[in-house]
C-alpha distance (Angstrom), angle and dihedral (degrees) to the residues before:
residue distance angle dihedral
X1 . . .
X2 3.84 . .
X3 3.70 116.9 .
X4 3.80 120.6 -107.9
X5 3.81 95.1 -101.1
X6 3.82 93.3 54.4
X7 3.75 91.7 44.9
X8 3.85 91.2 51.5
X9 3.83 90.2 50.0
X10 3.83 90.8 51.6
X11 3.79 92.2 48.1
X12 3.80 89.5 50.6
X13 3.79 91.4 48.7
X14 3.85 91.0 51.0
X15 3.84 90.6 49.2
X16 3.83 90.1 50.7
X17 3.82 91.4 49.3
X18 3.79 91.1 48.7
X19 3.80 91.3 50.3
X20 3.83 91.5 47.4
X21 3.80 92.4 51.9
X22 3.81 94.4 44.1
X23 3.83 93.9 47.8
X24 3.81 93.8 50.7
X25 3.77 126.2 92.4
X26 3.80 90.7 -148.1
X27 3.76 143.0 -2.5
X28 3.78 142.3 -179.2
X29 3.80 132.4 -147.8
X30 3.81 117.4 -148.4
X31 3.77 138.3 -176.7
X32 3.81 100.7 -129.3
X33 3.83 100.4 -172.0
X34 3.78 113.4 131.1
X35 3.79 96.9 33.7
X36 3.78 116.6 127.5
X37 3.81 125.6 -142.5
X38 3.81 95.3 -104.1
X39 3.78 93.5 50.7
X40 3.81 91.6 43.9
X41 3.79 90.1 52.4
X42 3.80 91.2 49.4
X43 3.85 91.3 46.6
X44 3.83 93.0 49.2
X45 3.83 90.8 49.3
X46 3.80 91.8 51.4
X47 3.81 89.9 48.0
X48 3.80 93.2 50.3
X49 3.83 91.9 49.8
X50 3.83 89.0 52.3
X51 3.83 91.7 50.8
X52 3.81 94.4 -110.3
X53 3.81 122.9 139.2
X54 3.81 112.2 -139.4
X55 3.81 122.9 -171.2
X56 3.77 138.8 161.5
X57 3.79 107.7 -121.9
X58 3.77 136.1 -169.7
X59 3.78 111.6 -113.1
X60 3.82 93.5 -133.3
X61 3.81 92.7 51.7
X62 3.80 93.2 47.8
X63 3.81 90.8 45.5
X64 3.85 88.3 54.8
X65 3.82 90.8 47.0
X66 3.81 92.0 50.9
X67 3.81 94.1 47.4
X68 3.80 113.7 116.4
X69 3.81 92.9 7.9
X70 3.78 134.9 109.8
X71 3.80 88.2 -101.7
X72 3.82 98.3 55.4
X73 3.82 88.5 113.1
X74 3.82 90.0 73.8
X75 3.80 89.5 67.5
X76 3.80 89.3 84.8
X77 3.85 92.1 69.5
X78 3.78 95.7 49.0
X79 3.79 99.2 115.0
X80 3.81 133.8 118.4
X81 3.80 115.7 -1.5
X82 3.84 117.4 -7.6
X83 3.77 134.3 -170.4
X84 3.80 124.7 -179.0
X85 3.79 124.4 -146.8
X86 3.83 117.0 -170.9
X87 3.77 132.2 179.7
X88 3.80 124.7 -161.7
X89 3.86 94.6 -166.5
X90 3.79 115.7 19.6
X91 3.82 115.0 52.9
X92 3.81 92.7 -166.0
X93 3.84 104.0 43.3
X94 3.82 99.9 82.5
X95 3.81 93.6 44.1
X96 3.78 93.4 46.8
X97 3.80 95.6 49.3
X98 3.82 96.2 42.6
X99 3.81 95.4 43.7
X100 3.81 90.6 49.6
X101 3.80 90.1 50.9
X102 3.83 92.5 44.6
X103 3.84 90.1 53.3
X104 3.80 90.7 55.4
X105 3.79 96.3 44.9
X106 3.83 95.4 68.9
X107 3.80 96.3 -129.4
X108 3.81 102.0 -47.0
X109 3.80 93.1 99.1
X110 3.82 114.3 43.1
X111 3.76 142.8 173.4
X112 3.86 112.4 -117.7
X113 3.85 103.3 -177.7
X114 3.75 143.1 -48.4
X115 3.76 146.8 -161.6
X116 3.77 137.8 -130.2
X117 3.80 132.6 173.9
X118 3.80 94.6 -4.6
X119 3.82 94.1 -50.2
X120 3.81 127.8 111.2
X121 3.79 112.2 -128.2
X122 3.80 127.4 -152.6
X123 3.79 121.9 -133.4
X124 3.83 90.9 -95.7
X125 3.82 91.5 49.6
X126 3.84 90.8 50.7
X127 3.80 89.0 52.4
X128 3.81 90.0 51.0
X129 3.78 89.7 49.5
X130 3.80 89.6 51.7
X131 3.79 90.4 58.8
X132 3.84 92.5 60.6
X133 3.80 116.9 97.9
X134 3.80 117.8 -107.8
X135 3.81 122.6 -99.2
X136 3.82 93.9 -85.5
X137 3.78 90.7 49.6
X138 3.80 91.9 50.8
X139 3.80 91.4 48.3
X140 3.77 89.8 49.3
X141 3.78 91.1 51.7
X142 3.80 90.8 49.1
X143 3.78 92.6 49.8
X144 3.77 91.4 47.4
X145 3.79 90.7 53.0
X146 3.80 91.4 48.1
X147 3.80 94.9 47.8
X148 3.81 89.9 44.8
X149 3.79 90.3 57.8
X150 3.80 91.8 45.9
X151 3.81 91.4 47.9
X152 3.81 89.6 51.9
X153 3.82 90.9 49.3
X154 3.81 90.8 49.4
X155 3.82 91.2 50.2
X156 3.82 91.4 48.8
X157 3.83 92.8 49.3
X158 3.85 90.0 47.1
X159 3.81 90.6 50.9
X160 3.80 91.4 50.2
X161 3.79 90.9 48.5
X162 3.84 91.9 49.8
X163 3.82 90.2 48.1
X164 3.79 91.1 51.6
X165 3.84 91.4 48.6
X166 3.83 92.5 50.5
X167 3.85 96.3 65.6
X168 3.81 90.1 44.5
X169 3.83 90.4 53.8
X170 3.81 90.6 45.8
X171 3.83 90.4 52.8
X172 3.79 91.1 48.0
X173 3.83 93.4 50.2
X174 3.86 97.2 63.8
X175 3.82 90.2 46.3
X176 3.79 90.3 54.6
X177 3.83 91.9 47.6
X178 3.83 90.1 52.0
X179 3.78 91.6 51.5
X180 3.81 91.8 55.4
Protein backbone atom coordinates (compact mmCIF):
# COMPACT_ATOMS: atom_id res chain seq x y z
CA UNK A 1 0.00 0.00 0.00
CA UNK A 2 1.48 3.38 -0.99
CA UNK A 3 2.23 5.79 1.77
CA UNK A 4 0.07 8.85 2.29
CA UNK A 5 2.51 11.26 0.63
CA UNK A 6 2.68 9.23 -2.59
CA UNK A 7 -1.08 8.81 -2.63
CA UNK A 8 -1.56 12.57 -2.22
CA UNK A 9 0.86 13.25 -5.10
CA UNK A 10 -1.03 10.83 -7.36
CA UNK A 11 -4.38 12.39 -6.47
CA UNK A 12 -2.96 15.83 -7.26
CA UNK A 13 -1.59 14.56 -10.60
CA UNK A 14 -5.00 13.08 -11.52
CA UNK A 15 -6.71 16.38 -10.62
CA UNK A 16 -4.23 18.31 -12.81
CA UNK A 17 -4.80 15.90 -15.72
CA UNK A 18 -8.58 16.23 -15.35
CA UNK A 19 -8.29 20.04 -15.34
CA UNK A 20 -6.01 19.99 -18.39
CA UNK A 21 -8.43 17.83 -20.37
CA UNK A 22 -11.52 19.80 -19.32
CA UNK A 23 -9.92 23.20 -20.10
CA UNK A 24 -8.84 22.15 -23.58
CA UNK A 25 -10.79 22.64 -26.80
CA UNK A 26 -9.30 19.46 -28.25
CA UNK A 27 -6.86 16.69 -27.54
CA UNK A 28 -5.35 13.55 -29.02
CA UNK A 29 -4.14 10.29 -27.47
CA UNK A 30 -1.27 8.52 -29.21
CA UNK A 31 0.69 5.30 -28.84
CA UNK A 32 4.24 6.63 -28.93
CA UNK A 33 6.21 3.38 -29.09
CA UNK A 34 8.83 3.30 -31.80
CA UNK A 35 9.74 6.98 -31.62
CA UNK A 36 13.43 7.79 -31.21
CA UNK A 37 14.82 10.65 -29.11
CA UNK A 38 15.66 12.89 -32.08
CA UNK A 39 12.17 12.55 -33.57
CA UNK A 40 10.55 13.00 -30.16
CA UNK A 41 12.50 16.22 -29.59
CA UNK A 42 11.49 17.51 -33.03
CA UNK A 43 7.84 16.56 -32.42
CA UNK A 44 7.77 18.22 -28.99
CA UNK A 45 9.29 21.41 -30.44
CA UNK A 46 6.66 21.54 -33.19
CA UNK A 47 3.91 20.97 -30.61
CA UNK A 48 5.22 23.77 -28.35
CA UNK A 49 5.36 26.19 -31.29
CA UNK A 50 1.72 25.37 -32.11
CA UNK A 51 0.63 25.96 -28.49
CA UNK A 52 -0.05 22.29 -27.80
CA UNK A 53 0.90 20.59 -24.52
CA UNK A 54 2.27 17.09 -25.04
CA UNK A 55 2.95 14.69 -22.17
CA UNK A 56 3.48 10.99 -21.65
CA UNK A 57 0.82 9.79 -19.22
CA UNK A 58 0.16 6.63 -17.27
CA UNK A 59 -2.96 4.87 -18.47
CA UNK A 60 -4.30 4.34 -14.94
CA UNK A 61 -3.89 8.00 -14.03
CA UNK A 62 -5.57 9.18 -17.23
CA UNK A 63 -8.37 6.65 -16.76
CA UNK A 64 -9.00 8.11 -13.28
CA UNK A 65 -8.89 11.66 -14.68
CA UNK A 66 -11.43 10.81 -17.39
CA UNK A 67 -13.80 9.05 -14.98
CA UNK A 68 -17.21 10.75 -14.70
CA UNK A 69 -16.44 13.19 -17.53
CA UNK A 70 -17.70 13.62 -21.09
CA UNK A 71 -14.50 11.93 -22.31
CA UNK A 72 -14.79 8.71 -20.30
CA UNK A 73 -15.28 6.81 -23.57
CA UNK A 74 -11.58 7.27 -24.37
CA UNK A 75 -10.69 4.92 -21.48
CA UNK A 76 -11.21 1.94 -23.80
CA UNK A 77 -8.07 2.81 -25.81
CA UNK A 78 -5.79 3.24 -22.80
CA UNK A 79 -3.42 0.35 -23.41
CA UNK A 80 0.33 0.11 -24.04
CA UNK A 81 2.18 3.43 -24.17
CA UNK A 82 0.11 6.61 -24.13
CA UNK A 83 0.87 10.27 -24.67
CA UNK A 84 -1.68 13.06 -24.44
CA UNK A 85 -1.60 16.23 -26.54
CA UNK A 86 -4.05 19.01 -25.60
CA UNK A 87 -4.67 22.43 -27.04
CA UNK A 88 -6.48 25.25 -25.25
CA UNK A 89 -6.95 27.38 -28.40
CA UNK A 90 -6.65 25.55 -31.71
CA UNK A 91 -8.87 22.46 -32.06
CA UNK A 92 -6.97 21.20 -35.10
CA UNK A 93 -3.29 21.74 -34.20
CA UNK A 94 -2.65 18.60 -32.12
CA UNK A 95 -4.48 16.33 -34.55
CA UNK A 96 -2.71 17.81 -37.59
CA UNK A 97 0.80 17.51 -36.14
CA UNK A 98 0.36 14.03 -34.66
CA UNK A 99 -1.41 12.57 -37.70
CA UNK A 100 1.30 13.95 -39.98
CA UNK A 101 3.95 12.35 -37.79
CA UNK A 102 2.04 9.05 -37.53
CA UNK A 103 1.82 8.90 -41.34
CA UNK A 104 5.58 9.16 -41.67
CA UNK A 105 6.38 6.68 -38.90
CA UNK A 106 5.14 3.60 -40.80
CA UNK A 107 2.90 2.25 -38.02
CA UNK A 108 5.22 2.47 -35.00
CA UNK A 109 3.66 5.75 -33.77
CA UNK A 110 -0.13 5.81 -33.99
CA UNK A 111 -3.14 7.87 -33.04
CA UNK A 112 -5.48 6.10 -30.59
CA UNK A 113 -8.38 8.54 -30.13
CA UNK A 114 -9.15 12.16 -29.40
CA UNK A 115 -11.71 14.65 -28.23
CA UNK A 116 -13.11 17.94 -29.43
CA UNK A 117 -15.95 20.14 -28.15
CA UNK A 118 -17.08 17.64 -25.52
CA UNK A 119 -17.20 14.70 -27.91
CA UNK A 120 -14.92 11.65 -28.00
CA UNK A 121 -13.41 11.06 -31.45
CA UNK A 122 -12.29 7.76 -32.93
CA UNK A 123 -8.97 7.39 -34.71
CA UNK A 124 -10.65 7.96 -38.09
CA UNK A 125 -12.43 11.09 -36.82
CA UNK A 126 -9.14 12.49 -35.49
CA UNK A 127 -7.59 11.90 -38.91
CA UNK A 128 -10.50 13.77 -40.56
CA UNK A 129 -10.08 16.61 -38.06
CA UNK A 130 -6.39 16.78 -38.98
CA UNK A 131 -7.31 17.46 -42.61
CA UNK A 132 -9.16 20.67 -41.72
CA UNK A 133 -7.26 23.92 -42.14
CA UNK A 134 -6.15 25.78 -39.02
CA UNK A 135 -8.06 28.73 -37.56
CA UNK A 136 -6.33 31.28 -39.80
CA UNK A 137 -7.06 29.17 -42.87
CA UNK A 138 -10.74 28.87 -41.95
CA UNK A 139 -10.99 32.62 -41.36
CA UNK A 140 -9.30 33.25 -44.69
CA UNK A 141 -11.80 30.97 -46.44
CA UNK A 142 -14.69 32.75 -44.71
CA UNK A 143 -13.42 36.19 -45.70
CA UNK A 144 -12.86 35.01 -49.26
CA UNK A 145 -16.44 33.77 -49.46
CA UNK A 146 -17.78 37.02 -48.01
CA UNK A 147 -15.71 39.26 -50.30
CA UNK A 148 -16.62 37.08 -53.29
CA UNK A 149 -20.31 37.70 -52.62
CA UNK A 150 -19.72 41.42 -52.19
CA UNK A 151 -17.66 41.54 -55.37
CA UNK A 152 -20.47 39.81 -57.26
CA UNK A 153 -23.01 42.26 -55.85
CA UNK A 154 -20.81 45.21 -56.84
CA UNK A 155 -20.47 43.86 -60.40
CA UNK A 156 -24.24 43.34 -60.67
CA UNK A 157 -24.97 46.88 -59.45
CA UNK A 158 -22.38 48.28 -61.85
CA UNK A 159 -23.94 46.35 -64.76
CA UNK A 160 -27.39 47.69 -63.87
CA UNK A 161 -26.03 51.23 -63.65
CA UNK A 162 -24.32 50.89 -67.05
CA UNK A 163 -27.51 49.46 -68.56
CA UNK A 164 -29.53 52.40 -67.24
CA UNK A 165 -26.98 54.91 -68.57
CA UNK A 166 -27.03 53.34 -72.05
CA UNK A 167 -30.69 54.24 -72.88
CA UNK A 168 -30.14 57.76 -71.52
CA UNK A 169 -27.13 58.18 -73.83
CA UNK A 170 -29.11 56.79 -76.78
CA UNK A 171 -31.93 59.27 -76.11
CA UNK A 172 -29.45 62.13 -75.88
CA UNK A 173 -27.72 61.19 -79.16
CA UNK A 174 -30.75 61.82 -81.49
CA UNK A 175 -31.44 65.14 -79.75
CA UNK A 176 -27.87 66.26 -80.44
CA UNK A 177 -28.14 65.17 -84.11
CA UNK A 178 -31.37 67.20 -84.50
CA UNK A 179 -29.70 70.26 -83.06
CA UNK A 180 -26.91 70.13 -85.63
